[in-house]
N, C-alpha and C positions, 0 to 999 in steps of 0.2 A: 582251763583258765578260769579265773574268778569271774562270776557273773555280775560283779559290781561295775556299774557305769559311773565313771568319774566326771565331775563337772569340768568342762573344758571350753576354751575360747579358741576359735580358729580364725585365720586371716590369710586370704589369698591375694597375692600380688600377680596380676595378669598383664602381660604385654601383648598388645594387638598390633600386628604388622600387616598392612594391606589386606585386611580381613573385616568381615562384618560379624562381630561377636554375638549380636542380638538385634535382629531386624524389628522395626516397629510397624505393625500392620496398619496403624492409623496414618502412616506417612509413607505408604508404598514401599515398605520394607527398608527404608533408610535406617542406618545404624541409630539406635536410640540415643537421643541427645536432649539435654535441657536447654531452655531458652538462653542461658549464658554460655552455651557451647560445651559444657561438661558432658562427657559421654556416660552412658548407663548400660549395665548388664542386669537384667532382672533375675531374681532368685529362681523363678519358674524356668527360665532358659537354662540356667546352669544345672538345676536338678534334672531337667529333661535329658541332658547329656549323661548323667549318672545312671538314670533309669534305662536309657537305650543301651548303654554299655553292659549293664548287668542282665538285661532281658534275654539276650542271645546266648543260650547255654551251649551252643555249638561253636562259639567263637574261640579264637586263639586266646583272647583275654581270659574267658571263663575257664578254659582248660589249663591256664597257667596258675590259677588260684590254688592255695593250699588244699590238700585232698579232703579235708573236713567239709569245705564248702561244696566241692563237687559231689561228695558222697550224699550230702543233704540238699541236692539241687532244688528239690521241690519246695524248700523253705525260702527260696530266693527268686520267687516270681514277682512280677510287677503289676500292681493294681491299676496305676495310671498308664495303661497300655492302649495302643490304637487297636480298634476292632474288638474290644473286650465284650464279653457276653454278660450283659447287665443282669439278666434273669438268673444266670448261674451264680453270679456273685451274690445276688440277693438271697439265694438259697443257702450259700455259705454263711451268710450273716443272720440267718433266721432264728437260730436258737438264742434264747435270752441269756447272755453271759453274766448278768447280774447275780445269778444263783451259783455261778461256777466258783470253785476254789482256784487258787493260783495255777496249779498244774493243769486243771481242765481248761482254764482260760488260755494258757500258752499252747495247749494242744488242739484248741478248737480250729475248725477248717480255715476260717478266714485269717485268724491271727498267725497261725503256723505257716501260712502260704505266702503272704505278701510282704516282702522286705520293705518296700517303700512306705506301706501303711504303718508298719511298726516303727520305722525311723522318723518319717516326716509327718505322721498322722494322716487323717483323711476326713473328708466331709462327704462321704459317699451316701447321699440322700436318695432314697428310693422308697416308694410307697410300700409299706409292710416290712421294710428292713429294720433291723434293730438300731434304735436311736442311741443305744449305749456305745456304738462304734464311732460316734462323732467325737473326735479327739484332736487336740493339738499334738504336735510331735515332740519327740526328744531333741531332734536336730532342726534348727531353723537357720536358713541362709538369709542374709540381708542383701540390699541392693548394692551392686558393684558400681562405683563411680570413679571416673578418671581424675587424676591429680591435676591435669591441665586440660583446657578445652581441646577438642579433637577436630581435625579437618576431614570432612567427608568428600570423597572423590566419587564421581558418577560417570559411567561410560555406557555406551550403547553396545549390547551384545549382538553379534552377527552370527548367522547360521546359514549354511548352504541351502538347507530346506527352508521354505517359507514359514515364518512364525505367524503372521496374520494374513489370511487369505485375501488376496486382492489389494492389500494395503501394507506398505512398509515390508514387503516380502523379504524374508531373510534377516530382519532386524527386530530387536527388542529394545526400544529407545530407553536409555538411562536405567536399564535393568541391573547393571552391575554397580552396586553401591557399597563402598568399603571405607573404613577408617584408615587413613594413611599411616598413622602411628598413634598409640595411646598406651598409657599405663594405668590400669584400673585396680582398685582395692575393694575386695569383697569380704565382709565379716561373716562368720557363722558361729553358732552357739550350740553346745551340747549340754542339755539340762536333764539330769537324771530324775528330776521331780515327777516327770510324766511316764517313766519307763513302765511301771506296773499297770498303767492304764492303757498302754498301747501294745504291751508284750515285747518291747524292744529289749534286746540282750546285749551283753558286752561283745559277743561275736558279731552282731549286726553292726556295731560301731567299728569293730576291727575291719570288717569288710568295707565300710564307708571310707576308712583311711587308705585302703588299697585302691579304691575307685577314684578318689579325688585327684591324684596326680595325673591320671590317664584320661580325664574327662574330655580334653580337647585333642590330645595326641591321637587318640583312637577314634575320633569322631570328626575327622576333617571333611570339608566339602568344597565345592567350587568357589563359594564366597567366604569360606572360613578355612583357608589353607594354612595360615601361620598364626596361631595363637599360642603363646608360651606362658605356662605357669612358672613364673620365676621363683616364687616361694609359696609353700602351702604350710603355714605355721600352725602347729597344733600344741596348745598350751594347757596342761592339766593343772587344776587348782589343788590346794592343800586340803580343802574340805568341800562338801557337797553344796554349800551355799555360796562358794566363790571366795577366794582369798585375796583377790586383787580386782579393782574396777576394770571392766573390759576396755573402756575408752583409753585408759592409760597404756594398755598393751597395744592397741591400734595405733595410737600416736607415736609410740616408740618404734614401731616396725614399718611405718609408712615411708617409702623412699622420699628424699628431699629433691625438689625440682631445682636444677641449676639454671641460673639466669632468670628470665622473666616467666613466672609461673602462668601468666595470662596468655602466653603464646603456645600454640600446639607444638608438641615435641616431634622430633624427627628420628630419634633412635634412643636406645637404652642409655647411651652415653650422656644424655641430657638429665640424668638423675643420679643422685648419690644414694647408693643402695644401703639399706640397713640390714645387717647380717646377724645381729644378736640383740638380746635385751640388755639394758644397762643393769649393773649389779644390784641397784636398789630394788628393781622390779623382779629380777631373777630370784632374789631372796623371798619374794612373796608367793611364788608359785612352786608347784611340785616338779614339773618338768617342762622342757621346751624342745620340740623336734620340728624339723622341716621335712615334711612328708616327701618332698621332691628328692631329697638326698638319701632316703632310706633304700 
């Protein structure tokens, strides 16, 4: 395939049903929420799902990928992984890439190994590490915000075995914290301007497009059992600088709240879905696909 990365605008429409899409550590893991009741999903939270999904090369998901990704599995490791060996990574970054030609750069140990560093960039600062690796990424996710305020439900978890010795045995007070229902919109951006600086390739972006629809389906948990990506729009522009303002695409694809937008929703039926771009915007872009339907 061509190694050209095309400028693209992405837009996720995420429905959260009796789940905590992103807990806030500053508020005892309550679902993230602004003072006006609007819910949030942080970019870090969503990218964590993508990283976790790709990191396990023995998983059913990885084994279902096209053979070219499995054949080159060593190219799809994760830098932002738990328990990483910082000294080993520092060694991989030690050689000064400023003197490399493009092929040497792409084949260098660090660049050729870590998919998330190539795609999202990295700020892996370590004494003695190559400062040339401090880069912004080709792909950036924005904050996901809910269309209407969200209602947070809190319950006490119970356990047959004691949770706190000698106190509230068998109970975790208000530990189960979920959003009853919400529809969130999260933008993302593919900017080829930084590809040569991070080593990101068109195949890296192709893999990203395979990961995005499965981010929640294959990462369920006790407090995150039902999160549905209703749409994962991927819109390619006609040129590398962008052929249509991003905000116009977001506005056109955001579901419309039926009734009072200031009230929390209770189901998907409370929204009027947007399933296509209007003709005047469609003419400004090269292609529009919903990754969920591929």
